[in-house]
N, C-alpha and C positions, 0 to 999 in steps of 0.2 A: 519334270517337276511332279511330285506327288502331293495332291491337295486333299485335305480333310475338311468337310463342311459341318457346321453346327447350325441347323435350322431351329433357332431358339424362340422361346415364348417368354419374353421378359415382361415384368410388371412395371408400369410407369412409376418412377420415384423410388422403387425398391433397389437402391444402389448396391447394397451388400448382397442381396439375393441375386441380382443380375450378374454381379461380379463372379459369384459362385457358379452360375450357369456357364459363363465364359471360361472360367478356370477348368471346370469339368470337361468342356469340349476340347480345350487345349491339351489337357492331360491324355484324353483319349486319342487325340491326333498324334501326340508324341509316341504313345505306345504303338500306334499303327505305323510308325516310321515316316510320317508325313514331313515334307519340306515346309508346308504352309497349312495353317489352320485358319479358315475363314468363318466368321460369324456375321451378324446382321447389323444394319444401319442403326446408329444410336442404341446399341445393345446395352450400354452402361446405364442410360437413363430410361430406356424404354421409349417407344415411339407411339404417339406424339407427347412430349413432355409439357407442351403448351406454356402457361404462365408460371409454371415452376421455374422456368428459365429466368424469370425476373427476380428470383430470390438468390441473393449473393451466396448465402450459406449453402444452398443446393448446388450452385455452380462450383463452389470451392470443393465440396465433397465429391462431386463427379470427377473433378480433375485429380483429386487424390486417388480415387479408384483407378483412373487411367494410369497414373504413375505406378501404382502397386501392380497392376496387370503387366505393365511393361517390364518391371523388375523381375517378375517370375519367369520370363521367357529365357529360353536357351537357344540352341542352334536352330530349332524349329521356329519359323516366323509365325506371328499371330496378327491377323488383320481383323480389326473390330471397329465399331462405330462409337464415337463419343463427341461431346461438345468440346470445343477449344476456344480460347479467347482470340478476338481480333486484335492483333498487336499493332495495327496501323492507327493513325490519329483520327480517322474518320470512318463513318459507317456504323452498322449495327455492332453490338459488343461481342457477338459470338459467331463461330462457324460451326456448321454441321460437317464433321470431319471423319475420314477414314484413317485410322491409326495403324501403321505397320510397325510392330515391335519385334525385336530380335536381340538375343544376347544381353538381356537386361536393360534395354533402353529403347526409346522411340527412334526408329531408324528412318521413318519417312511419314509424312502427313500429306493427305490430299483433301482439300476442302471441296465440298459440293459446289458445283458451278451453276447448275440450273435449279433454282429454288421454286418449287410449285406454290403458287398462290391463287388457287381457284378451288371451287367445290369445297371439299373437306380440308384442303391444305391451306396453311397460312404461314409458310416458312419465312417469307420476307418480313414478317412481324418481328422475328427474333434474330435471324441470321444474315450475315454479310456473305454474298456469293464468293466462291473462289474465282480467281482470275485466270489461271493457266493450268490446265491438267498436265501432269508429268509422268515420266516413265521411271520405274525402279527395277533393279536387278534382284530377282529372287531365285536362288538355286540355279544361276546361270541363264535364266529366262527373262527377257525384257517384258515386264508386266505393266499393263495399263490399268490403274486403279480408278474406279469411279463409284458414284453413289446414286442409286435408284434413278431419279429423274434425269440424270445426265445421259441416260440411254433413250429417253422418251422425246426425241426431237424429230423423228422421221415422219414427215408429212405424207410421204407416199404410202406408208402403211396405215398411219393413224387418220389420214384424211384431213389433217390440220397442221399448221406450223405455229407452235407457241413461242418459239425462241429463235433469235437470230444466230446464236452461237451453236456450234456442233462439236461438243467435246470429243465425241468418238472419232470424228474425222481428224481432229487435231492430234489425238493419240496415235492413230494409225499412221499419220505422216511422220511421227517421231520414231517409227520402227517398232511398234508394239508387236510382240509375238503371242500374247494372250491378253484377253480382256477379263478383268476381275471386277464384278459389280456386287456391292453389298447393299441390301435394300430393305425397306419397310413399305411394301406396296400393298395397299388395302385391296380386299376382294370386292368384286361385284360380279353378278352373274354374267358369264361370257368373257370376263377379263382374262382368265387364264389362257384362253385360246388366242386372244389378240396379243397378249404378252409373248407367247411362244412365236407367233408370226413376226412380231417386231424384232425379237432377238435373233431369230433365224435369218431374217433379212440382213441384219447387221453383220453376223458372222460370215454369211455367204458373200456379201458385198465386198468386205475387206479381206476375206479369206483368212480370218483369224479366229481361233476357237474362243469360246466365251464361257465363263463360270459365273453363275448368278445365284446368290444366296438370299433368301427372303425370310423375313420375320413371320412367325405363325402365332395365332391366338387372337383374343379379343381384348381391346382396350377402349372402354366406354362404347360408343356406337360403332367404332371401327373394327372390322374383322379382317384378319390377315390370314391368307390361306397357305403360306409357305410355298409349296410347289417349286422348290429350287430346282434349277436345271443346269445341264452342261450341253453345249451345242458345239459340234466340231466345225472345222473351217469350211465344210461343204454346206453348212446350214442345217445339218441333221441333229435332232435332239437325241443324245446318247445316254443321258442320265436324267431321271425324273424322280425327285423326292416326293413322298406322299403328300397329298393335300390335307390340311386341317389337323396335322399332328406334328410334334417335334420329331426331328430326325438327325442322326449323326452318321456320317459315312465317308470313306475314302471314295473319291469320284474319279471315273475314267476320263481321260482326255481324248480318247478315240474309241471306236467300237461300233456295234450295230445300233441301228435306230430303235428307240423305244417309244415312238410317237403314238403307237396304238394304245398305250396306257394313259395317255393324256386326257382323253375325252371322258367327261362325266355328264350324265343327263342333268338338265336344269333342276329337276326336283331333288336329285341326290345332292348336287352342289349346294343348293339352298338348305336342304334338310341337315346335312352334315355341318354346314357353316353355322346354322342357328344353334345346333347342339354345342359346338365349341364356343360360340359367342356367349351363350347363356351360362355355360359352365365357368368360363373365365370371369364373366361379369359378377356372378354370385361369389366366386372364390376371391377375386381381387377386391371386392367391396367388403369382404369380411363376413359374409353370410354363409350359412350352411343349408338352409331349408327354404322352400318356396310354398306358397299357397295359391291355388288357382280356383276361380269360380267356375263350376261345371254346369253349363246350361243344357247339355245334351246336343248342342250344335257342333258344327265341324270346327269352328275356330277354337273353342275351348278344348275340344278333343285333341286337335293337333298340338296346341300349346302344352297340354298335360303330357302327351306322349313324348314330345321332344324334351320336356323337363325331366321325365323319368330316365330317358336315355342319357341326358347330360349329368344328372346328379344321383341317380339311383332311386328306387321306389320309396325307400325309407326316408327320403328327404323331400317328398312331395305330398302335399295334402290337398284333397279336393273338397270343395264345399258347394253343394247344390242349394239354391235358395228359391224354391218354387213359389209362385203367387197364384191367385185365382185365375190368371190368364195363361198359366203354364199347362201344357198338355201332359197327360199321363205318359205319353210316349217319350217326351223329352226327359222326364225324370228317370224313366226306365233306361234310356240311352246313357244318361250320366252315370247311373249306378252300374250299368254293364261295362262302361269304359273303366270305371274305377276298379272293378273286379278284374278285368283283362290286364290292367297295369299293375295290380297288386298294391294300390295306394290306399292310405287311410281316407275315409269318406264320411262326411257329415252332411245331414240334411237339415236345413234350418228354414222352415216356411216363413214367408214374410207377410202373409195376408193380414194377420192381426195388426202388425206394425203399420202396414199401409193404410188400414182402415182408420187408425188413429190420426194419421196424416190427413186423410180425407176429411175427417171431422174438423181438424184445425184449418184446412184450406177453405172449407165451406164458410167458416166464420170470417176468414180473411177476405174472401172474394164475394161473400154474400150470395152464393149460388151453388148449385150442385153440378156444374158443367164439368165434363170429362174432356181434357185436351192434352196437349204435349206436356204441360206442367205435371199432370198426374202420371204420365208415362215416365218422365224423368225422375220423379220421386222414387219410383220403384228401383231404378238403376242406382240411385244414390243410397237407398237403404242397403242394397247389396254391397255397394262400395264400402259403406260403414262397417258392415259385418266382416268383410275381408280385412279391413284395416284394424278392426278390433282383434282379430286372430293374429295379425302381424304384431300388434303391440304386445299381446300377451305371450306369444311364443318366440318372437324374434325372427319369424319367417318373412321373407320378402314377398309381397303381392306381385305376381306376374299378370299383367292385364292381357286381354285376349283379342283386342280390336285389330282389324287388318288395315292395310293401306287404302283400300277402296273406301272404307267407312271414314277413315281419318281425313281423306282428301276432301270429301264433300260434307264433313261435319255430321255424319250419321252416327253419332256417339254422344255420350253425356259427360260434360265436365263434372268432376268430383263423383262420378258414378262408375260406369264401366271403364272410364279412362284412368281411374285410380290405380296406382301401383308404382313400383320402383323400376320396372322395365316393361316396355310394350314389345314383347318378343316378335309379334307378327306385324309390327307397325310399318315395315317396308316390304310387305308381301301382299300382292293383290289377291282378291278373293278367288279368281280363277286359278291362280298359281297354288293357292292353299289346297284346292282339290287335288292337284297333281302331287303335292307333298304328302297329302293323306294317302294317296295310292302308293307312294314310296314307303310310307310307314307300314302299310298293310301288305307289303310285297311278299312276306313269308307267311303271315297269319293275320286273321281279322282282329287287330288291336282296337281300331276305331270301329264301332258298330256300323254296319252297312247303312242303317236308316239315318245315322247322323250325316252321312254323305249324300244320300239320295233325296231326303225330304227338302221341301222348299225352305230356304233360310228365313228365319223370323226372330225378331227381338222378343216376341211374346209379351208385349207391354199393353196390348189391348186385344179384344176378342178377334180371332181369326186373322190376325195380322201376318203379313209376309213383307220381306224387304222390298219386293217389287211394287208394293203399294206406294212407296216413296221414291224408288229408284228404278231406272231402266234395268233390263237384264244385265247381269254382271259381265257377260261377254262384251256387250256394247259399252257399258260404263268403263270397264278397264281399258278397252281399246281407245276411248277418248282420253282417258286419264294418262295413259302411256304417251300418247302423242303430245299432250300439253305439258306434262311434268318432265318426262325424260327427254323428249325430242324438241321441246320449246316451240311447238307449232301454235299458230293462232287460229281464230275461228274459221277464216276462209280456207286455210290449209287443211284443217280437220274435216270441215264439211266436204271438201274436195275428195276426201277418202271414202265418201258415201254415207256419212252420218247426217242425220237431219239437223239443219242449221239451228233451228229453235232449241233443240235438245242440247246441242253443243254450247250454245250461249248460256243456257241454264246451268249446265254442269260447270262451266268455267267460272260463272258468277259464284256458285257454291264453293268452289275451291278457293277463290280469292277471299270471300267473305268469312271463311272459317279459319283464317290464319291465326286469329286470337286463341282458338281452341288448341291448335297444334302447338302453339308456343307454350302452353301449360301442360302438354302431354308428357308422359314418362319417356325417358330415352328409348330409342329403338336400336336395332342392330341393322346396319346398312348392308343390304345384299343387292341393291340395284344401282344403276349409274347415277341416279338422282333421288336421294332419300330426303324425307323431311328431317330437319335437324340442322347441324352446323354447315352442311353443304348447300343448303337452300335458304338463303337469307332474304326473305321477302318482307316488305313493310306491312305492318298491321293496319295503321291508319293511312289508307291511301284510296284514291278514287279512279284508278287507271281505267277500269272497265265500266265504271258507273257514271263517269262524267259525261254530261250531255255533249254531243258533237256540235261544236260551233267554232268559228274562226274569230280571232281577235284582229280587228283592222287597225 
């Protein structure tokens, strides 16, 4: 059997556009002489369609697109993802379905059996699970069709067992000769490696080759890396589609291993992922341009550099907004960055505006005290200037805060948090330094001093981040254990961290949930990002309640 894959980048809700992507992939496959063209999970609607599925007109239109795609097929079969109706009398109204179309009709349907409902996934909200996976003949080969999560059952590789059912085992027992999996599997750092290990184990265990086609691109906070693969019956990866880009190809079903090309350094994975995520977020939201506040620090420098790579320098504007607390070196670094990137740059001093605020605050508080209120006013002045530029030009503000700051609330509501996207909101400060090194791998794009100087918000004289926070290596270590690994105080302290510091950091994380709920969306690159995959209550007293027993 000759298989052609389309690693597609669909847009959620753009049914006609997505249909054209599928049609183009099919036509390429036909010209290549393929027996089967495979594209991605829910390729018609884009993944995840979320509450669009509650709109009957949307469902009807998606089903019309499904039928039109089926009608265009000839001898070459087409495997694509679409919603279908649940025709039984009970359960959720829809299925997440793999459609096999051939000779102008739907020849076979396989509903997704395992519906993920954890972290960023909420498929049981909309879909009824399929009951029994089946086998279909394609070009004389007994093909086992499955969808994404149907392969993610293996507790030996994953270290956990989420489901009682094992669709792959059921398919193998039915005499499958090849596994075909269409997917929309979101990216997070390190997941590509675990995905390959999982699929390799499946192919080797059952001695059945496997073809996996994954969605690519960004949809809201979710980033999809593509990285479609073919694994032979010995568990060797013999085809690897590029990560973070669309790809069409005839794939081999046997041949030499290509596992050496799978590995990417964490900094490159995250950097390339953020570039794709930003490009798609801006394009799919209908924007063309972005504006970034340039402070001279590493966060704004990395944000601007990634934006230029994603959109082109003509679509990025930098605005520096120095105050009386800003160092000359910071302004010089911001200007040097803008020159290196070739972006338009504006300098708007805020000292005079801030002094007017000081006068008003003195009347309000009846004193001349300088405290956090004065610091945050500066951040909000800058946020207002950026939003004014956005209103006048139509450019989206991309905020520059990182995950370390967002975690402990070291950020200002309606100030540096203002924006349509928080590009680095799921990237720890220590990781940002590594991404900066990746950006500078060929030449010094980000000024060296932006990387080497102590980080500072420059909202008061001689301020550094470590006046309020522990060193970032220590802070990020605690945060990773708490947020990604779900450790508690005792477990984190057992790793060598001071217990009092751990308790303080965890209290800061918990008490700043209200800030994060009002933050701009971010792009998920970790296993546990702030956003839809981490649903913590705001009004809660779990860590602050006095320890006592009720008798």
